[in-house]
All heavy atoms as an XYZ file, in Angstrom:
496
protein
N      -4.830     -0.061     21.689
C      -4.429     -1.468     21.706
C      -3.432     -1.671     20.548
O      -3.659     -1.207     19.452
C      -5.616     -2.381     21.602
C      -5.271     -3.822     21.524
S      -6.757     -4.858     21.398
C      -6.420     -5.889     22.772
N      -2.383     -2.421     20.785
C      -1.406     -2.744     19.772
C      -1.911     -3.803     18.821
O      -2.783     -4.551     19.146
C      -0.083     -3.206     20.410
C       0.573     -2.106     21.170
O       0.345     -0.926     20.921
N       1.438     -2.476     22.110
N      -1.328     -3.813     17.633
C      -1.669     -4.882     16.689
C      -1.168     -6.218     17.201
O      -0.296     -6.268     18.038
C      -1.110     -4.581     15.295
O       0.298     -4.777     15.323
N      -1.698     -7.301     16.602
C      -1.263     -8.667     17.072
C       0.160     -8.918     16.726
O       0.791     -9.746     17.354
C      -2.194     -9.696     16.466
O      -2.114     -9.635     15.060
N       0.718     -8.226     15.741
C       2.124     -8.413     15.351
C       3.073     -7.765     16.324
O       4.254     -8.120     16.425
C       2.342     -7.932     13.924
N       2.580     -6.760     17.024
C       3.418     -6.039     17.964
C       3.232     -6.600     19.363
O       2.272     -6.256     20.065
C       3.072     -4.553     17.943
C       3.962     -3.703     18.874
O       4.972     -4.263     19.372
O       3.613     -2.548     19.106
N       4.150     -7.450     19.772
C       4.067     -8.081     21.095
C       5.138     -7.551     22.029
O       5.416     -8.146     23.043
C       4.094     -9.599     21.008
C       5.381    -10.052     20.273
C       2.860    -10.126     20.316
C       5.562    -11.555     20.223
N       5.732     -6.394     21.666
C       6.808     -5.844     22.443
C       6.364     -5.450     23.868
O       7.176     -5.390     24.777
C       7.446     -4.644     21.742
O       6.482     -3.658     21.507
N       5.081     -5.190     24.049
C       4.599     -4.823     25.396
C       4.789     -5.983     26.354
O       4.816     -5.808     27.554
C       3.158     -4.389     25.338
C       2.171     -5.518     25.026
C       0.748     -5.020     24.945
O       0.084     -4.932     25.993
O       0.313     -4.691     23.805
N       4.974     -7.187     25.836
C       5.205     -8.346     26.697
C       6.676     -8.677     26.837
O       7.066     -9.658     27.450
C       4.485     -9.571     26.109
C       2.987     -9.371     25.991
C       2.427     -9.153     24.720
C       2.182     -9.322     27.110
C       1.059     -8.908     24.611
C       0.807     -9.100     26.995
C       0.282     -8.897     25.741
O      -1.095     -8.677     25.643
N       7.546     -7.843     26.234
C       8.990     -8.037     26.341
C       9.530     -9.079     25.424
O      10.640     -9.551     25.607
N       8.786     -9.424     24.382
C       9.234    -10.420     23.422
C       9.078     -9.878     22.014
O       8.063     -9.296     21.689
C       8.363    -11.713     23.577
C       8.693    -12.879     22.716
C      10.053    -13.485     23.111
C       7.630    -13.959     22.869
N      10.073    -10.031     21.219
C      10.083     -9.543     19.829
C      10.111    -10.703     18.932
O      10.723    -11.751     19.203
C      11.276     -8.595     19.629
C      11.209     -7.387     20.464
C      11.749     -7.378     21.765
C      10.543     -6.257     20.058
C      11.659     -6.277     22.589
C      10.451     -5.128     20.873
C      11.035     -5.155     22.139
O      10.919     -4.070     22.944
N       9.466    -10.570     17.787
C       9.319    -11.657     16.843
C      10.718    -12.231     16.456
O      10.864    -13.402     16.308
C       8.580    -11.204     15.549
C       8.578    -12.277     14.506
C       7.159    -10.798     15.920
N      11.732    -11.378     16.324
C      13.066    -11.863     15.983
C      13.636    -12.786     17.017
O      14.606    -13.502     16.746
C      13.995    -10.702     15.679
O      14.150     -9.926     16.865
N      13.110    -12.766     18.237
C      13.652    -13.615     19.317
C      12.980    -14.960     19.371
O      13.480    -15.886     20.020
C      13.412    -12.915     20.673
C      14.223    -11.621     20.831
C      13.844    -10.927     22.115
O      12.910    -11.311     22.808
O      14.525     -9.921     22.437
N      11.876    -15.150     18.678
C      11.168    -16.432     18.686
C      11.927    -17.411     17.803
O      12.141    -17.182     16.624
C       9.719    -16.255     18.195
C       8.989    -17.587     18.125
C       8.967    -15.279     19.090
N      12.278    -18.570     18.404
C      12.991    -19.575     17.650
C      12.269    -20.927     17.636
O      12.406    -21.694     16.695
C      14.414    -19.839     18.329
C      15.252    -18.588     18.395
C      15.748    -18.131     17.068
C      16.704    -16.988     17.221
N      16.489    -15.929     16.338
N      11.495    -21.159     18.693
C      10.753    -22.466     18.801
C       9.280    -22.179     18.934
O       8.892    -21.208     19.660
C      11.230    -23.231     20.052
C      12.677    -23.664     19.896
C      13.104    -24.429     21.110
N      13.070    -23.541     22.304
C      13.215    -23.947     23.535
N      13.371    -25.230     23.818
N      13.225    -23.069     24.498
N       8.486    -23.011     18.299
C       7.030    -22.841     18.303
C       6.392    -24.191     18.536
O       6.837    -25.227     18.055
C       6.567    -22.314     16.921
C       5.065    -22.131     16.890
C       7.248    -20.999     16.577
N       5.302    -24.180     19.324
C       4.500    -25.402     19.523
C       3.171    -25.246     18.854
O       2.540    -24.194     18.948
C       4.288    -25.647     21.031
N       2.749    -26.300     18.132
C       1.449    -26.334     17.465
C       0.644    -27.433     18.146
O       1.095    -28.581     18.219
C       1.572    -26.600     15.967
C       0.182    -26.704     15.337
C       2.394    -25.494     15.342
N      -0.515    -27.093     18.692
C      -1.339    -28.083     19.359
C      -2.474    -28.442     18.450
O      -3.287    -27.585     18.036
C      -1.873    -27.533     20.711
C      -0.721    -27.153     21.591
C      -2.797    -28.524     21.378
C      -1.087    -26.390     22.836
N      -2.491    -29.707     18.047
C      -3.495    -30.210     17.073
C      -2.790    -30.568     15.806
O      -2.237    -29.719     15.124
N      -2.800    -31.897     15.476
C      -2.013    -32.343     14.301
C      -2.924    -32.709     13.146
O      -2.587    -33.531     12.310
C      -1.196    -33.543     14.718
N      -4.112    -32.059     13.060
C      -4.989    -32.322     11.952
C      -4.486    -31.626     10.698
O      -3.337    -31.220     10.579
N      -5.348    -31.473      9.730
C      -4.980    -30.824      8.469
C      -4.467    -29.429      8.683
O      -3.420    -29.030      8.143
C      -6.225    -30.771      7.530
O      -6.678    -32.131      7.341
C      -5.859    -30.147      6.218
N      -5.139    -28.672      9.513
C      -4.710    -27.282      9.740
C      -3.436    -27.211     10.580
O      -2.520    -26.454     10.261
C      -5.840    -26.512     10.428
C      -5.653    -25.044     10.525
S      -7.214    -24.371     11.111
C      -6.714    -22.660     11.346
N      -3.350    -28.021     11.611
C      -2.178    -28.014     12.498
C      -0.939    -28.419     11.734
O       0.128    -27.817     11.905
N      -1.028    -29.487     10.905
C       0.139    -29.918     10.181
C       0.555    -28.873      9.140
O       1.727    -28.685      8.878
C      -0.108    -31.289      9.541
O      -1.144    -31.246      8.582
N      -0.437    -28.159      8.569
C      -0.117    -27.107      7.610
C       0.587    -25.937      8.284
O       1.548    -25.382      7.734
N       0.112    -25.563      9.465
C       0.741    -24.468     10.206
C       2.156    -24.900     10.626
O       3.127    -24.121     10.464
C      -0.106    -24.126     11.475
C      -1.429    -23.486     11.042
C       0.686    -23.216     12.426
C      -2.428    -23.359     12.135
N       2.316    -26.118     11.101
C       3.629    -26.619     11.504
C       4.584    -26.626     10.298
O       5.744    -26.206     10.430
C       3.503    -27.997     12.105
N       4.124    -27.069      9.153
C       4.957    -27.103      7.958
C       5.384    -25.719      7.529
O       6.534    -25.477      7.218
C       4.232    -27.778      6.807
N       4.462    -24.794      7.573
C       4.743    -23.396      7.152
C       5.808    -22.787      8.095
O       6.775    -22.159      7.630
C       3.479    -22.571      7.153
C       3.692    -21.166      6.650
N       3.975    -20.892      5.333
C       3.646    -19.974      7.303
C       4.167    -19.573      5.193
N       3.918    -19.018      6.374
N       5.608    -22.969      9.374
C       6.586    -22.436     10.356
C       7.961    -23.071     10.187
O       8.994    -22.419     10.252
C       6.046    -22.616     11.787
C       4.824    -21.782     12.138
C       4.227    -22.246     13.470
C       5.165    -20.273     12.195
N       7.971    -24.368      9.947
C       9.276    -25.044      9.716
C       9.948    -24.540      8.451
O      11.151    -24.324      8.436
C       9.057    -26.545      9.612
N       9.161    -24.280      7.390
C       9.728    -23.714      6.144
C      10.278    -22.328      6.415
O      11.206    -21.891      5.674
C       8.653    -23.681      5.081
C       8.400    -25.043      4.495
O       9.267    -25.906      4.483
N       7.198    -25.227      3.980
N       9.788    -21.632      7.423
C      10.253    -20.299      7.718
C      11.497    -20.335      8.624
O      12.095    -19.314      8.930
C       9.171    -19.457      8.419
C       8.012    -19.045      7.528
C       6.910    -18.386      8.351
C       8.491    -18.105      6.434
N      11.875    -21.558      9.072
C      13.100    -21.701      9.891
C      12.895    -21.886     11.386
O      13.858    -21.928     12.122
N      11.644    -21.984     11.800
C      11.398    -22.207     13.215
C      11.556    -23.684     13.554
O      11.319    -24.563     12.736
C       9.953    -21.806     13.563
C       9.672    -20.327     13.472
C       9.173    -19.777     12.315
C       9.974    -19.502     14.571
C       8.943    -18.415     12.270
C       9.778    -18.132     14.484
C       9.220    -17.603     13.319
N      11.936    -23.935     14.784
C      11.952    -25.276     15.356
C      10.521    -25.506     15.869
O      10.029    -24.763     16.667
C      12.951    -25.365     16.497
O      12.859    -26.632     17.131
N       9.841    -26.556     15.368
C       8.421    -26.777     15.604
C       8.228    -28.063     16.401
O       8.723    -29.086     16.048
C       7.622    -26.804     14.293
C       6.140    -26.988     14.577
C       7.836    -25.544     13.484
N       7.419    -27.953     17.447
C       6.952    -29.108     18.171
C       5.428    -29.243     17.885
O       4.691    -28.291     17.989
C       7.170    -28.964     19.643
C       8.650    -28.911     20.031
S       8.860    -28.666     21.828
C       8.392    -26.914     21.940
N       5.021    -30.459     17.488
C       3.645    -30.697     17.115
C       3.028    -31.653     18.156
O       3.617    -32.740     18.409
C       3.570    -31.311     15.718
C       2.217    -31.532     15.132
C       1.437    -30.245     14.990
C       2.378    -32.175     13.709
N       1.915    -31.263     18.710
C       1.275    -32.090     19.760
C      -0.155    -32.471     19.338
O      -0.850    -31.679     18.729
C       1.178    -31.281     21.074
C       2.481    -30.979     21.651
C       3.143    -29.776     21.437
C       3.111    -31.865     22.506
C       4.340    -29.454     21.982
C       4.341    -31.583     23.073
C       4.955    -30.388     22.850
N      -0.525    -33.696     19.698
C      -1.900    -34.157     19.513
C      -2.162    -35.257     20.555
O      -1.294    -35.526     21.336
C      -2.134    -34.674     18.092
C      -3.593    -34.544     17.669
O      -4.470    -35.121     18.358
O      -3.837    -33.839     16.693
N      -3.343    -35.819     20.521
C      -3.691    -36.800     21.525
C      -2.892    -38.105     21.432
O      -2.695    -38.758     22.433
C      -5.158    -37.133     21.429
C      -6.065    -36.022     21.916
C      -7.481    -36.457     21.926
N      -8.089    -35.946     20.710
C      -9.364    -36.113     20.389
N     -10.122    -36.800     21.162
N      -9.837    -35.597     19.291
N      -2.469    -38.465     20.262
C      -1.725    -39.737     20.125
C      -0.476    -39.559     19.278
O      -0.402    -38.615     18.440
C      -2.585    -40.802     19.477
O      -2.761    -40.602     18.116
N       0.505    -40.390     19.510
C       1.740    -40.337     18.730
C       1.406    -40.637     17.251
O       2.006    -40.025     16.381
C       2.713    -41.380     19.315
C       4.016    -41.417     18.597
C       4.960    -42.477     19.143
N       6.194    -42.440     18.491
C       7.295    -41.910     18.987
N       7.290    -41.365     20.190
N       8.420    -41.890     18.296
N       0.493    -41.534     17.011
C       0.151    -41.881     15.656
C      -0.383    -40.665     14.898
O      -0.014    -40.445     13.713
C      -0.887    -43.021     15.653
C      -1.294    -43.398     14.238
C      -2.296    -44.583     14.327
N      -2.944    -44.738     13.040
C      -4.232    -44.848     12.862
N      -5.051    -44.881     13.895
N      -4.731    -44.966     11.660
N      -1.227    -39.869     15.488
C      -1.715    -38.665     14.862
C      -0.612    -37.718     14.518
O      -0.581    -37.116     13.458
C      -2.741    -37.955     15.778
C      -4.048    -38.731     15.911
O      -4.321    -39.584     15.043
O      -4.768    -38.437     16.888
N       0.348    -37.577     15.424
C       1.494    -36.684     15.194
C       2.387    -37.250     14.031
O       2.841    -36.468     13.186
C       2.331    -36.541     16.453
S       1.524    -35.533     17.657
N       2.580    -38.557     13.997
C       3.393    -39.102     12.905
C       2.709    -38.930     11.581
O       3.393    -38.638     10.572
C       3.621    -40.618     13.183
C       4.585    -40.848     14.332
C       4.700    -42.290     14.769
O       3.878    -43.122     14.325
O       5.567    -42.569     15.603
N       1.405    -39.153     11.522
C       0.658    -38.914     10.259
C       0.731    -37.464      9.811
O       0.913    -37.168      8.652
C      -0.779    -39.347     10.412
C      -0.948    -40.854     10.509
C      -2.392    -41.290     10.818
O      -3.265    -40.394     10.948
O      -2.620    -42.478     10.942
N       0.637    -36.569     10.795
C       0.730    -35.145     10.501
C       2.106    -34.770      9.977
O       2.250    -33.992      9.052
C       0.380    -34.320     11.713
N       3.132    -35.392     10.543
C       4.493    -35.145     10.142
C       4.663    -35.542      8.681
O       5.253    -34.828      7.865
C       5.489    -35.887     11.016
C       6.918    -35.745     10.594
C       7.607    -34.580     10.820
C       7.548    -36.771      9.931
C       8.903    -34.421     10.430
C       8.883    -36.642      9.554
C       9.560    -35.446      9.790
N       4.126    -36.722      8.319
C       4.237    -37.188      6.916
C       3.467    -36.256      5.961
O       3.931    -35.977      4.854
C       3.744    -38.635      6.811
C       4.707    -39.605      7.486
N       6.000    -39.818      7.045
C       4.536    -40.368      8.576
C       6.599    -40.683      7.814
N       5.721    -41.041      8.748
N       2.301    -35.759      6.399
C       1.568    -34.806      5.591
C       2.356    -33.530      5.418
O       2.486    -32.958      4.340
C       0.231    -34.455      6.231
C      -0.893    -35.400      5.913
C      -2.265    -34.785      6.272
N      -2.361    -34.293      7.636
C      -2.634    -35.035      8.708
N      -2.869    -36.319      8.571
N      -2.717    -34.504      9.899
N       2.918    -33.039      6.541
C       3.692    -31.781      6.466
C       4.904    -31.845      5.586
O       5.298    -30.839      5.015
C       4.063    -31.405      7.915
N       5.534    -33.000      5.497
C       6.752    -33.159      4.659
C       6.453    -32.851      3.206
O       7.309    -32.465      2.441
C       7.330    -34.557      4.808
C       8.046    -34.767      6.108
C       8.934    -35.979      6.111
C       8.342    -37.199      5.466
N       9.207    -38.412      5.637
N       5.210    -33.052      2.815
C       4.837    -32.850      1.369
C       4.290    -31.461      1.057
O       3.941    -31.185     -0.037
C       3.860    -33.932      0.947
C       4.404    -35.302      1.129
N       5.438    -35.801      0.332
C       4.126    -36.304      2.004
C       5.747    -37.005      0.702
N       5.009    -37.345      1.726
N       4.154    -30.636      2.110
C       3.653    -29.271      1.906
C       4.769    -28.353      1.503
O       5.801    -28.341      2.148
C       2.953    -28.763      3.171
C       1.752    -29.612      3.486
C       2.562    -27.312      3.032
C       1.081    -29.295      4.836
N       4.616    -27.620      0.473
C       5.632    -26.710     -0.039
C       5.179    -25.250      0.266
O       3.994    -24.952      0.239
C       5.831    -26.854     -1.539
C       6.294    -28.261     -1.921
C       7.718    -28.472     -1.561
N       8.093    -29.812     -1.920
C       8.731    -30.628     -1.117
N       9.047    -30.254      0.091
N       9.069    -31.795     -1.483
N       6.170    -24.402      0.478
C       5.809    -22.985      0.782
C       5.138    -22.303     -0.405
O       5.270    -22.673     -1.501
C       7.163    -22.329      1.095
C       8.240    -23.253      0.697
C       7.577    -24.620      0.461
């Protein structure tokens, strides 16, 4: 079995990934979204309500790498 970092068996290489979706805008989800954005990915953040996503966005803006 390949490592989780090696996804080439699926025809996708990490260097080809440009957009990422994070489902769940809680403390962990906003932190993951912030980290990925700091790495240069285009991030879409989803949760049950727009308000939760907006609050997560404001939390994520203050997270530093």
